[in-house]
KOLNU-393715 format. One record per residue (C-alpha): residue in one letter; x, y, z. Coordinates in steps of 0.05 Angstrom, whole numbers, padded with zeros to 5 digits, always signed. Each point is the difference from the previous one (the first is absolute). Example, Ala and Ser with C-alpha at 12.3 -4.5 7.8 and 13.67 -1.06 7.14 Angstrom:
// KOLNU-393715
A+00246-00090+00156 S+00027+00069-00013 
//
This chain:
// KOLNU-393715
X+00037-00369-00188 X-00018-00020-00070 X-00010+00072-00021 X+00075+00013+00005 X+00022-00056-00047 X+00008+00048-00058 X+00055+00043-00030 X+00025+00060+00039 X-00041+00064-00006 X+00020+00048-00055 X-00041+00060+00022 X+00045+00061-00001 X-00023+00023+00069 X+00007-00065+00038 X+00074-00003+00015 X+00005+00074+00016 X-00061-00005+00044 X+00028-00061+00036 X+00065+00037+00012 X-00037+00060+00032 X-00043-00047+00043 X+00063-00034+00026 X+00033+00066+00015 X-00062+00026+00035 X-00007-00060+00047 X+00074+00001+00017 X+00013+00076+00004 X-00068+00029+00016 X-00010-00019+00073 X+00014+00068+00030 X-00054+00034+00042 X+00018+00073-00014 X+00024+00042-00057 X+00073+00016-00009 X+00029-00070-00006 X+00051-00008-00055 X-00030-00067-00017 X-00066+00033-00018 X+00035+00050-00045 X+00037-00056-00036 X-00066-00038-00008 X-00034+00060-00031 X+00056+00009-00050 X-00004-00073-00019 X-00075+00005-00011 X+00003+00059-00049 X+00017-00043-00061 X-00058-00047+00016 X-00048+00059+00007 X+00022+00030-00067 X-00006-00068-00034 X-00069-00011+00030 X-00025+00068-00023 X+00028-00013-00069 X-00036-00066-00002 X-00066+00032+00021 X+00008+00051-00056 X+00007-00058-00050 X-00064-00033+00023 X-00065+00014-00036 X-00046+00048+00035 X-00049-00055+00019 X+00056-00044+00028 X+00021+00049+00053 X-00026-00007+00072 X-00028+00070+00001 X-00027+00001+00071 X+00065-00024+00029 X+00041+00048-00042 X-00044+00058+00020 X+00009-00016+00073 X+00075-00006-00008 X+00002+00069-00034 X-00041+00030+00057 X+00045-00024+00056 X+00061+00027-00037 X-00032+00067-00015 X-00022+00012+00072 X+00070+00011+00031 X+00024+00037-00062 X-00058+00049+00004 X+00013+00009+00075 X+00072+00020-00015 X-00017+00054-00052 X+00015+00071+00025 X-00060+00044+00011 X-00003+00076+00005 X-00005+00032+00069 X-00072+00020-00012 X-00018-00074-00006 X+00042-00038+00050 X-00010+00049+00057 X-00074-00017-00002 X+00013-00074+00008 X-00018-00031+00068 X+00050+00002+00056 X+00053+00041-00036 X+00001+00057+00051 X+00063-00026+00035 X+00040+00005-00065 X-00027+00070-00014 X+00019+00024+00070 X+00070-00031-00006 X+00013+00035-00066 X-00025+00067+00027 X+00046-00006+00061 X+00058-00013-00046 X-00015+00063-00037 X-00009-00036-00066 X-00055+00008-00051 X-00049-00055-00014 X+00029-00045-00055 X-00035-00049-00044 X-00013-00063+00041 X-00030-00068-00018 X-00060-00032+00032 X+00046-00050+00035 X+00033+00025+00064 X+00062-00041-00017 X+00005-00002-00076 X+00066-00038-00001 X-00031-00057+00040 X-00060+00000-00047 X+00044-00007-00061 X+00039-00056+00033 X-00066-00035+00014 X-00018+00006-00074 X+00067-00033-00018 X-00016-00058+00046 X-00058-00017-00046 X+00047-00020-00056 X+00011-00071+00025 X-00073-00022+00011 X-00024+00035-00063 X+00054-00033-00042 X-00017-00069+00027 X-00075+00010-00008 X+00002+00029-00070 X+00047-00055-00023 X-00037-00057+00032 X-00067+00019-00029 X+00031-00009-00069 X+00028-00069+00015 X-00034-00064-00021 X-00024-00053+00048 X+00063-00042-00007 X+00045+00058+00020 X-00045+00017+00058 X+00005-00071+00026 X+00076+00003-00003 X+00001+00067+00035 X-00043-00028+00056 X+00049-00058+00009 X+00057+00049+00001 X-00033+00041+00055 X-00013-00063+00041 X+00073-00020-00009 X+00025+00068+00024 X-00046-00005+00059 X+00029-00068+00017 X+00070+00030-00004 X-00023+00055+00047 X-00025-00054+00048 X+00068-00033+00001 X+00032+00067+00014 X-00049+00012+00057 X+00013-00067+00032 X+00075+00014-00003 X-00013+00068+00033 X-00036-00034+00058 X+00057-00051+00007 X+00053+00054+00000 X-00036+00049+00046 X-00009+00075-00004 X+00072+00011-00022 X-00008-00043-00062 X+00035+00029-00061 X-00061-00021-00040 X-00042+00055+00032 X+00009+00050-00055 X-00035+00061+00031 X+00012-00001+00075 X+00022-00047+00056 X-00056+00009+00051 X-00047-00056-00018 X+00000-00070+00029 X-00051-00026-00049 X+00005-00023-00072 X-00007+00060-00047 X+00031-00027-00065 X+00019+00056-00048 X-00044+00049+00038 X+00012+00050+00055 X-00065-00016+00035 X-00030-00067+00021 X-00071+00023-00017 X+00020+00011-00072 X+00036-00066-00004 X-00064-00032+00027 X-00039+00035-00055 X+00044-00032-00053 X-00009-00069+00032 X-00076+00000+00002 X-00002+00027-00071 X+00044-00055-00026 X-00038-00052+00040 X-00060+00014-00045 X+00039-00004-00065 X+00033-00064+00024 X-00068-00029+00020 X-00025+00013-00071 X+00058-00040-00028 X-00008-00054+00053 X-00072-00011-00021 X+00019-00001-00073 X+00054-00052+00011 X-00045-00043+00044 X-00056+00001-00052 X+00041-00002-00064 X+00001-00076-00006 X-00058-00018+00044 X-00038-00032-00057 X+00060-00040-00024 X+00013-00058+00047 X+00064-00020-00035 X+00032+00069+00008 X-00024+00015+00070 X+00062-00032+00031 X+00050+00017-00054 X+00066+00029+00023 X-00015+00069-00030 X-00067+00004+00036 X+00028-00023+00067 X+00059+00048-00005 X-00047+00058-00016 X-00044-00016+00059 X+00060-00005+00047 X+00030+00065-00024 X-00064+00041+00006 X-00016-00033+00067 X+00069+00020+00026 X-00010+00072-00024 X-00067+00005+00036 X+00030-00028+00064 X+00059+00049-00004 X-00045+00061-00012 X-00047-00015+00058 X+00057-00019+00047 X+00038+00064-00017 X-00063+00040+00016 X+00002-00027+00071 X+00074+00017+00004 X-00014+00073-00021 X-00048+00009+00060 X-00042+00053-00033 X-00069+00004+00032 X-00032+00028-00063 X+00039-00050-00043 X-00024-00060+00041 X-00072+00023-00003 X+00001+00013-00074 X+00036-00066-00013 X-00060-00036+00031 X-00045+00039-00048 X+00047-00018-00058 X-00004-00074+00017 X-00076+00005+00001 X+00006+00033-00068 X+00044-00058-00024 X-00056-00048+00016 X-00048+00046-00037 X+00046-00007-00061 X-00008-00075+00007 X-00075+00006+00000 X+00002+00045-00061 X+00040-00054-00037 X-00044-00059+00022 X-00025-00010-00072 X+00068-00031-00017 X-00014-00061+00042 X-00028-00025+00065 X+00038-00023+00060 X+00040+00034+00055 X+00071-00006-00024 X+00012+00076-00004 X-00038+00010+00065 X+00044-00050+00035 X+00061+00032-00031 X-00017+00069+00026 X-00023-00025+00068 X+00062-00044+00008 X+00046+00058-00018 X-00032+00044+00053 X+00004-00053+00054 X+00072-00019-00015 X+00021+00074-00001 X-00032+00013+00067 X+00032-00062+00031 X+00067+00019-00029 X-00002+00073+00022 X-00031-00013+00068 X+00066-00029+00024 X+00034+00067-00012 X-00050+00056-00001 X-00066-00017+00033 X+00017+00029+00067 X+00025+00065-00030 X-00061+00004-00045 X-00045-00003+00062 X+00042+00055+00030 X-00018+00045-00059 X-00074-00011+00012 X+00006+00010+00075 X+00013+00075-00010 X-00060+00046+00009 X-00020+00026-00069 X-00024+00066+00032 X+00071+00014+00020 X+00019+00001-00073 X+00018+00067-00029 X-00045-00010-00060 X-00060+00031+00034 X+00033+00068+00015 X+00031-00003-00069 X-00070-00006-00030 X-00029+00055+00043 X+00055+00050-00017 X-00001-00018-00074 X-00075+00012-00004 X+00009+00068+00033 X+00054+00019-00050 X-00040-00026-00059 X-00060+00044+00019 X+00046+00060+00005 X+00025-00009-00071 X-00066-00016-00033 X-00018-00001-00057 X+00066-00003-00037 X+00046-00035+00050 X+00070+00019+00022 X+00036-00034-00057 X+00020-00072-00014 X+00060-00020+00042 X-00008+00055+00052 X-00026-00041+00058 X+00061+00007+00045 X+00005+00076+00004 X-00075+00011+00000 X-00013-00052+00054 X+00053+00032+00044 X-00040+00066-00002 X-00062-00033+00029 X+00033-00049+00048 X-00018+00012+00073 X+00050-00010+00057 X-00037-00061+00028 X+00005-00034-00068 X+00074+00012-00011 X+00041-00064-00003 X+00064-00002+00041 X+00063+00001-00043 X-00041-00010-00063 X-00046+00035-00048 X-00061-00022-00040 X+00023-00015-00071 X-00068-00028-00022 X-00072+00003+00022 X-00004-00076+00002 X-00065+00008-00038 X+00008+00014-00074 X-00072+00025-00009 X+00011+00055+00051 X+00069+00016-00026 X-00025+00006-00072 X-00057+00044+00025 X+00049+00046+00036 X+00048+00005-00060 X-00050+00000-00058 X-00065+00026+00027 X-00064-00012-00040 X+00040-00022-00061 X+00033-00056+00038 X-00066-00023+00029 X-00031+00000-00069 X+00056-00041-00029 X-00007-00051+00056 X-00074-00005-00014 X+00013-00011-00074 X+00050-00055+00014 X-00048-00033+00050 X-00055-00001-00053 X+00046-00029-00053 X+00027-00052+00048 X-00068-00024+00023 X-00025-00004-00072 X+00061-00040-00023 X-00003-00046+00061 X-00074-00016-00012 X+00014-00014-00073 X+00060-00045+00014 X-00035-00041+00054 X-00066-00003-00036 X+00020-00027-00068 X+00035-00064-00018 X+00044+00009-00062 X+00062+00043+00008 X+00065-00009-00038 X+00028-00059-00038 X+00003-00047+00061 X-00033-00006+00067 X+00061+00028+00037 X-00011+00067-00035 X-00068+00008+00033 X+00027-00024+00067 X+00056+00051-00001 X-00048+00056-00017 X-00046-00019+00057 X+00059-00006+00047 X+00021+00070-00022 X-00068+00028+00023 X+00013-00030+00069 X+00071+00028+00002 X-00025+00070-00018 X-00056-00004+00052 X+00047-00023+00055 X+00052+00054-00015 X-00054+00053+00002 X-00025-00028+00067 X+00071+00000+00027 X+00009+00072-00022 X-00054+00020+00049 X+00046-00016+00059 X+00069+00006-00032 X+00034+00023-00064 X+00024-00060-00041 X-00015+00035-00066 X+00049+00055+00019 X+00058-00048-00016 X+00022-00009-00071 X-00001-00075+00007 X-00072-00007+00022 X-00027+00054-00046 X+00032-00040-00056 X-00036-00064+00023 X-00064+00041+00004 X+00009+00026-00071 X+00015-00070-00025 X-00063-00027+00033 X-00042+00056-00030 X+00028-00016-00069 X-00019-00073+00008 X-00072+00023+00009 X+00001+00032-00069 X-00005-00045-00061 X+00056+00007-00051 X-00016+00042-00062 X-00042-00037-00052 X+00057-00001-00050 X+00046-00033+00051 X-00053-00052+00017 X-00012-00016-00073 X+00074-00009-00015 X+00010-00043+00061 X-00060-00043-00019 X+00028-00009-00070 X+00068-00018+00029 X-00034-00051+00046 X-00035-00033-00058 X+00062-00001-00043 X+00038-00037+00054 X-00049-00058+00008 X+00028-00040-00060 X+00072+00009+00024 X-00014-00018+00073 X-00051-00056-00001 X+00014-00026+00071 X+00000+00069+00033 X-00061+00019-00041 X-00039-00061+00022 X+00019+00013+00072 X-00021+00072-00004 X-00066-00016-00034 X-00017-00056+00049 X+00018+00045+00059 X-00048+00054-00024 X-00058-00050-00010 X-00037-00042+00052 X+00022-00072+00005 X-00047-00049-00036 X-00035-00051+00043 X+00027-00072+00000 X-00059-00023-00042 X+00017+00051-00054 X+00071-00025-00003 X-00025-00070-00016 X-00052+00020-00051 X-00058+00002+00049 X+00002-00074+00017 X+00020-00027+00068 X+00068-00031+00006 X-00003-00076-00009 X+00012-00039+00064 X+00070-00029+00008 X+00033+00051-00045 X+00048+00054+00023 X-00007+00073-00019 X+00019+00012-00072 X-00008-00071-00025 X-00066+00016-00033 X+00026+00062-00037 X+00012-00003-00075 X+00075+00015+00002 X+00037+00015-00065 X+00038-00060-00028 X+00067+00034+00012 X-00015+00004+00075 X-00019-00074+00008 X+00043-00050+00036 X+00036-00051-00045 X-00048-00054-00021 X-00061+00039+00023 X-00058+00003-00049 X-00071+00026-00003 X-00028-00068+00019 X+00039+00003+00066 X-00037+00063+00020 
//
C-alpha cells in the first residue's frame, strides 16, 4: 500500500468523480427505467460530465484519447438520430411500419412526421441514461494513476458495504427494510433489485481486490525486516477479509451465472499473480488467494450450499431465455437494417411474442441477451459499434497483458489487467442476462474501460514530476516504494558478494553508519 502514502489528490475531477461513483453504486441498482433513483443519479452526473468535457477541451490535441472519444460520440448520436422526425415519404418506407400507417388511416388522420424509433420518448430516455457512464469514463481517463488507485479502493469499499447490506437482508428475510426495490427475494441482493446484478458487482470487485492483494503480499517481499511489520500484516488481513467476504457473498446471492463467472474471475486472479511474478518468487499471493477462496466456501457452505445446489438442479431448458432469444431474433430481422429504436424492446417484443411464449402474470422487460437486444433496437449501426468496441478491447487487452511497464507502480498495471478481465466477464454475463442495463454496473464497466486507457501524456508527466519532487521529503516511503518496484537482491549482494562468516548473525558483517552502532561498538568488532 506504499503507493498511497502521499498527499491527497488535487485533480479537479477526482472528488466529483468519486461522488458520482458512490451515488451510482448506491442508487443505480434498478433493473428498469422509471425509478426516481436513476433520475436523481443522472442529475448528479451532469456536473461531472460538463467538467470532463471542459477538461478534454483544455487538453492538447495529441493528449486526447481520440478512439475512445469517437466511440463515445457515436453511441450518443445513435439514439439522437433515431429520435429525429422524418417526413412521411421517408418513414413510411422503413421496415415494419405498416401497422402504424394503418392505425393512422383508420383514425382518419394524415401521415405526420415520425422518427425512425417506434417509441421516440423511450429512445430519448435511453440517451439520458448514458450520462452517468459517459461522465465517469471521460473523467477517469483524465485522472492520474494515484487517483485511479484511490477510486478502485473506493469501489471495493462500496462493494463491501453492499455485502454487509446483503447479509443483513438474508438475516432479516424477504420483508427486510433493507431491500430497497422489492420484497420478493430471499437472497442477498445488496443495493440491487436483482441477485444476478449483485453477483456481477461481486465478481468484478473480486478481481480488483485480488490485484491489491497481490500488491500487498509482494510489496515487502524483498525486505525481511518489513515483511512482518504491523502495517504489512494489517494490510494482508484487511485484503484477505475483503476477498473472503466477496466470495462468500457470491454464494449467498445464489446466481448461477454469478457463481460460474466468479470461478473464472478467481482463475483470472491467479493469472494476475503470474503476470506479476517478476516482483519476486514464492507463493505468498497464491496462498493468499487460495486461502481466501477455501475459507469463503467453508463459511458460506454452512448457510447457502444446499440452496446453491437447488439453483443448479433446475433444468436450464425450462428457462425463459431461449424463447426470449428466438422472439428477439425474429423482431430484429423484421426491423433490419435500422432497428426499432433504442429503448423500444418492450413494445416491439410484445408485437412478436407468441401465445406459447407468454409468461403468466409477467412480461419480458429485457431480451436477457444484450447482443440480440442491441441488434433489435439499433440494427446494423448497433452491430457495427459492438464490433468496433470488441476490436478496441482485444487490442488493449493484448497490449496490457503483453508488456511489462505500466504506470508509476506495479499496482497500476495490475489494476489495468484486472479491468480487462472485468470487462470481459461483464460482456460474457450480458449474453445471458442484462447487468449493464443497471446504472451501477454500467458505471463499473465504464470505470474498468477507463483503467485500460493510459492517462494523457501531460497528466503522466506532471505526476512523474510530483513523484520525483516528493522523494527528498519522504525518504522512508520513497525507499519502500523503490524497493517494492525492484527485485530483491540476493543475500550475497547484501554482503558485498562474500559469504557470511560462520558464527555471525545476519547484519553483523554490514558496514553500519557510526550513528547506528551500539554503544562501545567499533569497526574492529565487526
